[in-house]
C-alpha positions, 0 to 999 in steps of 0.5 A: 646739590639738587633742587629736591635736596634743597627743598627737603632741607628747607622743609617749607618749599616745594622742589618746583618752587626751588627749581623755578626761583634758583633758575630765575635768579641765575644761581650758579649750577642750577641748570647743570647736572652737577647741581648747586654748590653745598655752600650756596645750597645752605644759603638758599635753605636759610633764605627759604626757611626764613621766607626771604626768597620769593619769586619777586626777589628772584626776579630782582636778583636777575634784573639788578643783583647790586640793588638787592645786595644794597637792600639786604645790607640796609635790612641787615642794619635794621635787624641788627639794631632791633637785636641790640635794642632787645638786648638793652631792654632785656638788660634793663629788665634784669637790673630792674628786677634785681 
């Protein structure tokens, strides 16, 4: 897929921004005619849509991708804990209301 298609799918980012960030990060296919794979394009759309892929993060990916993976894993754990906590509070509210 092209940067234009990714930008259109994400809806909140311009084609030049997509192009710049995927090239900085070194996303496979970003600089070749065939484009980025559909799987990676969907992943990028999700990241852009959530506001997660910034120039700083793209540079971090280029500099130390393993550090970014560790940070993402740690963040995922925190977010999962938040989700569990909210579910527990929702259950408690239902029990209390009954």
